C-alpha positions in Angstrom: 114.9 95.3 52.6 116.7 93.2 55.3 114.7 90.3 56.9 113.8 90.2 60.6 116.5 87.1 60.7 119.1 89.6 59.3 118.2 92.2 61.8 118.5 89.7 64.5 122.1 88.4 63.2 122.9 92.0 63.1 122.2 92.7 66.8 124.8 92.4 69.4 124.7 89.2 71.2 124.6 89.2 74.9 127.6 87.9 76.8 126.7 84.7 78.5 127.8 86.3 81.9 125.3 89.2 81.2 122.4 86.7 80.7 123.1 84.7 83.6 123.2 87.9 85.9 120.1 88.9 84.4 118.6 85.5 84.8 119.6 85.3 88.6 118.2 88.8 89.1 114.9 87.5 87.6 114.8 84.6 89.9 115.7 86.5 93.0 113.3 89.2 92.2 110.6 86.3 92.0 111.7 85.0 95.3 111.9 88.2 97.1 107.9 89.1 95.7 106.9 85.8 97.8 107.0 85.5 101.3 108.3 83.6 103.3 111.7 83.3 101.5 112.8 80.1 100.6 115.5 78.8 103.0 117.2 75.4 102.3 119.0 74.9 105.4 119.1 76.7 108.8 121.8 76.3 111.3 119.6 77.0 114.7 122.7 77.7 116.5 123.5 80.8 114.4 120.3 81.5 112.6 117.7 80.4 115.2 116.4 84.1 115.8 115.0 83.8 112.0 112.9 80.9 112.5 109.9 83.0 112.8 110.5 84.6 109.3 110.1 81.2 107.9 106.6 80.2 109.1 104.1 80.4 106.2 101.9 82.7 108.3 104.8 85.0 109.1 103.8 88.6 108.0 105.7 90.1 105.1 108.2 93.0 106.1 107.6 96.3 105.0 109.0 97.3 101.6 111.6 99.6 103.3 113.1 96.4 104.5 113.7 95.0 101.2 115.2 98.5 99.9 117.6 98.8 102.8 118.5 94.9 102.7 119.7 95.7 99.0 121.9 98.6 100.1 123.4 96.3 103.2 124.1 93.6 101.0 125.9 95.8 98.5 128.0 97.3 101.2 128.7 93.6 102.5 130.1 92.6 98.7 131.9 95.7 98.5 133.2 94.8 102.1 132.3 98.3 103.4 132.3 97.3 107.0 132.7 100.8 108.3 129.6 101.8 106.4 127.7 98.6 108.0 129.0 99.5 111.2 127.8 103.1 111.1 124.6 102.4 109.8 123.7 100.1 112.7 125.6 101.9 115.4 123.6 105.1 114.5 120.5 103.2 113.8 120.5 104.8 110.2 117.8 102.2 109.2 115.3 104.3 111.1 116.0 107.2 108.6 114.8 105.0 105.8 111.5 103.9 107.7 112.6 101.0 108.9 111.5 100.6 112.7 113.4 98.7 115.4 110.8 96.0 115.4 111.5 95.4 111.7 115.2 95.2 112.3 115.5 91.4 112.5 113.9 91.3 109.4 116.2 93.4 107.7 118.9 91.3 109.0 117.4 88.1 107.6 116.5 89.6 104.4 120.0 90.8 104.1 121.7 87.5 104.9 119.3 85.7 102.5 120.3 87.8 99.7 124.0 87.8 100.6 123.8 83.8 100.6 122.1 83.6 97.3 124.9 85.9 95.8 127.8 84.3 97.2 126.2 80.7 96.3 126.2 82.0 92.7 130.0 82.7 92.9 130.6 79.2 94.4 128.3 77.6 91.8 130.4 79.0 89.0 133.8 78.3 90.8 134.6 82.1 91.3 133.7 83.1 87.5 130.9 85.4 89.0 132.9 87.8 91.2 131.6 90.3 94.0 131.3 93.4 91.5 129.1 90.8 89.2 127.0 90.1 92.5 126.5 94.1 92.9 125.4 94.4 89.1 122.8 91.7 90.3 121.6 94.1 92.9 121.6 97.0 90.3 119.1 94.7 88.2 117.0 94.0 91.5 116.7 97.7 92.4 115.4 98.7 89.2 112.9 96.0 89.4 111.8 96.9 92.6 111.6 93.5 94.3 110.1 94.9 97.7 106.5 95.0 95.9 104.8 91.5 96.1 103.4 90.2 92.6 
């Protein structure tokens, strides 16, 4: 009979990068469940329209905004500019239940997610690449971050 320690040693270790991606997904999930999202720096010239989303009393967008933000972030990571262009030009977000009034929130959450993931790539000096960042989104999708805690 093997001891629990032998069984532990027999299990396949998790590669460090997989553990990192799991941890990043967990942290992003926690932040997405809270509202407003934490923004460390905001350039008012380019992101001034998002100031309303940063106020403590800002209402949380509907869950569809978060679901669609994950999709748009993936497309951005994959550099699928044609898909993004078609999505907004034809207002496909409406089909997903996101109204025109929630479009700014959709853009804000998408940009926030993308900045978080690209920041991860920078912090790891390029060791975490865009396909790895998309795998973080896969983990977020399965965790459903759009639902508050």
